[in-house]
Each structure stands twice: as structure tokens, then as C-alpha cells.
N, C-alpha and C positions, 0 to 999 in steps of 0.2 A: 598377239593374234586374236585372243579371246576379247580383248578390249575393242578391237576393230569390229568384231562380229556384233557385240552388244551395241556399239555406236550405230552401226548400220541398221540394226533392228529398231533402235530408238528413233532414228530419223524416219524410217518407214512408217512407224506408228504415228509420229507427229504429222507427217504428210497425210496419212490416211485419215487421222482424226480431223484434220483441217478440212478435208473434202467431204466428210460425212456429217458435219455439224448441220443440223436442220434449222432453217430460218424461222419456220413456223410450225407449231404443233398441228398435226393432221391425223384424224381418226378414220379417214377414207380408206376402206378396205383395199380397193384396187391400187391406190397410191402406195400403201404400205407393202403390198404384195410385190409391186414393181421394184421398190427400193430394196426389198429383201433379195429378189432374184438378181438385180444388178450388182449389189454389194458382193454377193458370192461370185458372180460372173467375173468380177474384176480382181478379187483378192483370194479366192479359195485356191488351194494348191494341188488337189488330187483328181481333177476331172478325168484325165486320161486313165487313171488307175481304177476309179470307182464306177464310172458309167459304162453300161453295155456298149460294145463296139459299134452297134448299129443305131445308136441314139446319141443325142447331144443335150447339153444343158438347155438349149433353146427348146428342144422337144419336151423337156420336163416342164418348162414354163407353160407351154400350150396344153400339156396334159392336165394340169391342175387349174388353169385359168377359168374354165367354165363353172367351177365351184365358187368363184368369187362373185358376190352380188352386192349391190348397194343396200345398206341397212342391215347386213348380216350381224349376228351377235359376235362379241369378242371370243366367246368359246368356239364358235364355228370358224372364225378366221384363224384362230390358234391352231385348230385341227388341220386346216388346209395348208397353212404354212409349215407345220410340222411334217405333213405328208410330203411336201415339196423338198424340204431339207433331208428327209429320210431317204430320198432317192440317192443320196451320196454315200449312204451306208457307213457313216462316220460317227463314232461316239463322241468326237470333239465338236460336232456340229449341233448347236443347241439354240433353242428359243427360250428366253427368260422373261417371264411375265409375273405380275404380282400374285397370279392365281395358279400357275402351273409352270412346269419346266419341260420344254419339248426336247425329246432325246430319242436316239436310235440305239436299242440294246441288242439287236439280232446278231451283231458281231460276236456276242457271247452266248446268248440263249439258244441259238441255232445248233449248238454243239454240246456234247456231254460235259458236265461240270468237272468231273474228275477230282472232286474235292468233297470231303466230309468233315465238318467242324467237330463232330462227335469223335471221329477217329483221331483227329489232331489232338484233342484234349486227352485222349488215352496215351498217346506217345509223349506228350509233355509231362504227364503224371500229375500228382496232387501237389507236389512241392516245387514246381517250376519257378524260376525267378522272373522278375519283371524289371526291364531297364528301358525307360521311355516306352516306345511302341514295340519293343522287342519282348518276346516270351521265349525262354530258353531253359534247357536241362540236358542232362545226359540220358540217352534212351535206355529204359529198362523194360518197357512194355514188351510183351511177347517173347520173354526170355532173352532179351538183348543186353542184359546188364554187363556181360563180359566182352561185348564187342567194342566198348570204349569209343562210342560215336556220339558226338554232340548234336543236338537238334535245336535249331533257331528259327522261330516263326516270326515273320514280319507281314502283317496283314494290310497295311496301307502306308504309302509314302506321304500321306497327309498327316500321319501320326508324328509325334515328337521323336526326334532321334538326334542325339548329340555325340560328340567325340567321347565324352565321359561315359555315355551309355554303351558305345561300342568297345571302348577300352575295357570297361568293367565286365561285360558279358564274355568277350573273347578271352580275357585273362582267366576268368573262372572256368572256361571250357578248355583251357590250354593243356590239361592232362589227357584230353580225348585225342585219339590218333587221327580223327577225320571229323568233318562237319557236314551236316545236311542243312542247307538254308532253304526254307519253304516260303515262297512268295506266291503260291497258288491263290487265285481270286483276289489278288492285290490290284485294285483298279487305278492305282497311280496316286499322284499328289505333286510333290515338289521335286523338280529335276535336281536341284542343288543337294537334296537328300540322297538321290541316286548317286551323284558324284562322291559324296562323303562316304557312303557305305561301300562302294566299289574299291575305294582307295585302301581299304583295310585288307585287301587280298592281293596286293601287287607290290613288287619290290622296285620296279623301274618304270619310268615314264613310257607311255605307249599311245599310239593313235588307234582309236576304235572305229572310226568311220569318217563320213563327211556329211555336211549339211548345206543346204541352199534355201534361200527365202525369196518370196515374191517381191519383184521390184517394178512391175508394171501391170497394166490391165489385161494384157494378153494371157491366154492360158499357159503359154510357155515362157513368159517373162520372168525368168529366175536369175538370181545372182550366180556367179561362178561357185562351184563347190568349195567349201572351206573345211579343212581337217578338224576333227574333234580330238583334242588331246586330253589325256588324263594323267596328272602328275601324282607321284607317290606321296605318302605321308612324310612330313619332316620329323615327326615324333609320334609315338603311340604304339599300340600292340598290332603288329602285322601278322595275319594268319597265313603261313606258308606251308600248310599241310593240305591234303586232298579235301576238296569241297564238291558236293553234289548240289546243284541248284534245281529245285522242283518248280515246274511251271505248268500252267494250263491256259485255257482260252480266256480266263478271267484276268490274266496279267495284261495290264493296259497302260498306256501313256508313260509315266515316270517309271513304272515297274517294267515296262517293255524296254525303256532306255537302260535300266539297270541290267537286264538280261543281255543287251547288246555289249555293255561294258564288261560283263563277267564271262561271257561265252568264250572269248579269245584268250583268256588267261590259262597258262599251262597246267595249273592244278585244279581247274574247274571243269566239271562235266555237267551238262544240262540234261535233265531227265524229265519226261512227262509228255505234255502235249504242246503243240504250237501255241505261242502267245497270241493274244487278241489283237496286238498291234497298237495303233495310235502313235505314229512317229512324227506327227506334225505339231509344231508349237502353236497353241491356240491364240487367236486374236479376237478382240471384242469390238462391237460397234453398236449403234443405237438406231432404231427405226423412228419415223416421224411421229408415231403414236406413243413413244416412250419405251417400248419393249426393247430388250437387249438381244443381241445375237452373238454367238461365238462360233468360230470356225477355224480350221487348220490353215496356217499361213506359211509353213516351211515343209521341207522334205528332208529325211534323214536316210542315209545309206550305210550298210556295213562295209567292211574292207573289200568284199568281193563285188560291191556295187549293187547289192540287193536292197530295194526299198523296204524298210522295216515297218511301213504303214500297215501292211497286211499280216504282220506277225513275224516271229523268229522261230525257226524250226529247232527242236531239241536235238542233242546228240543221239539220244536214245528215246524212241517213241514208246511210252508206256501208259496204259489206261487203267483206271480204277475198276476192278472186277467185282461183280455182285457177290460171288461166292466168297471172296476175301472179306468184303464188308460184313457179311453174315457171321464171319468168324472173328470179327474185331481186328482185322488186318487191313492196313492201308497198302494196297498193291505197290504204289509208287515209292513209299518209304521203304518197304521191304526190298524192292528192287535195288534202291540206292544202297541199302545195308549190304546186300549180297554182292553188289558191284564193288563196293569198297573192300570187303573181306577178300574177294577174289583177286584183287590187284594190289593189295597192301604189301604183301611179302616182296613182290617185285620192286615196289616203290622203296622199301627200306634198303634194298641192295643197291639200286641204281640211282635213287633220288630223282627219278623221272616218272611222271604219271602217265601211264598208257591209257588213252581214251578208246 
């Protein structure tokens, strides 16, 4: 089934690439503006989800069109195009030029960060281990040495992460009775890394959601939903003890995908803030002036049918409090520790984790 999905996506990319090849270079601002709008109109996947109910993508075209004028500078054209693309409120919609990178960050910056790198360094301690992009240790900070809880920090799915890294870190934390996995402010990276990481916390194959991709120019031209399957490891260290996954609004794209795959696992509890989203697979194209554009081309849903583009809610909503920060305490990590301690005795008796 996965092979069929990949094949369908590749066919779509080939067809789209064939349609978007420009015959002649053109620096004309209006022409480039029109091509940008039309490309997104035919291939972007979240118009109904992102635009206000009383407006359309055509309205956005006319809203910014008066700013386009003959002879305008590249810097000015870049700003107008970025403003148009920002109407979609999508971190996966970008304008790529030799001099700047058009982006929309408000999906994250309009909310509390609920993260402090200084506090994270305290909980990791001075002797934490490094395995690829992972940083890990047993928590000793704030008198938690006897709680026997491991802490694993992964800040980017663009960082290196191999089976060897995961086997090494989880085996060295195996004496801990539970694990806190902190992916707060992880802006994403490789979805294949998300798959690999999640498989270390499951014993059996499972379906985590569905996906569909754009197959035509209409805003509702999508393929039929296809299940997203995740297979367990054939070999390696599988963690089958309680896990608390820490999230915030900075969790995006592949990190959002990882949250989707982890949340439904019986021993995993998600604590923190709603993730930032980014559930669409990005596609790229080129404008007549040579600038690149990137945009979401698929939709992903959880098992309840919720679109994960706008984020995934935690099992327990917890915010970082100023009074705790002043005392060198991370509210969300402390909540996770208390939560584990409160339920662990029951888990030892029943082997079932009560969320």
C-alpha cells in the first residue's frame, strides 16, 4: 500500500512539473504574481481550512494586486508575494529567492513558547550523553535522582538519528522506570525519521491515521483517503514502559507527525500545549523569474478524522509558569514527573497505563 502511495505522489509530481516548466524567463512582476497565485490555486491543499469563511483565494488576489506595478524592485515584489502567501497562515508555504526566504511564523509566535533551553540544560545535567541528534540522561535536577525517570531531548527531525543512536540511548536508560521525551520547539525535518523514532515505542503494527493528496486543479480535487500504517521493529530495543511526550506550539511538520504516531500508543501520554501543526506534505515549483515556491499538497487526519494541519491537542494541557522558571523548575517536566509517580504503582500491578 505504501508503494502505491509513493507511486501516486511521484506521478503527481511529474505531471505538475511538466505543467509548470516555463518556456521563457520573465522578470515581469505582474506575470510572476499571476503564476504564483494560479499555482497555489490549483495545487494548494488547505484553502477551506485556512481562509476566513467570508473570503476566497480570489479575494486575496485582488487584495494584494494593487501593490504590483511595472518596474518595481525585486525586494518590493518579494514582500507583496510573501504577504499574499501569508494569507494562508501556513509554515509550509514559502517563497525561496537568492536574497531572502518568505515565511509565515505566526502559527508559532502568536502563542506562548512554553519552552526554556536554559531549564532543559539543567534537567539534562552536565554529564548527559549524545547519540546523533539525541541528548539524554536520568533526571537528577531538583532532587529527582530517586525517581528513576529518563529524559530524552530531540530538538529537530532534521538532525541525524539512526537505529544505532536509538538502540544505544534507550538501552542506557533501560534501568529507568519511565521516560520523558521532549520534542518542544522541534520544527520538523524528515518524516522518515519520525517513522523510525516512533517504532521504538510499539510492539504491534498499527494504523495511525489517513492521508490524501491533490489530484486536480479544483480546491476539493483529492484522492481517496489512504491509511497510514506503522510497522514495529524487526529487531532492536523497544521501550515498553510509560512515556510522557512533551509538546508545544513549536512542534511542527515531521515533529507534528511524530506526535500523531505516538499519541495513540497505550503507554504514551502527551503533555504540554497543542502542537503547531503542519500536516501537509510540501511540494515545490518555480516561478518565471527563477524564484522557488513551496506549499502543502496533501492532508493528514488522525483516527478520529481530525485534520492535524492545525495541530494536535495534548492529553493534558500544561503551561510553563513564570514562578517555576524563577525557581529553576520546568513546569511541564515537573508535571510529567508527578504524573508518572502518581500512576506508576498502579502500572506495576496491572501492567496497564491509565491516562
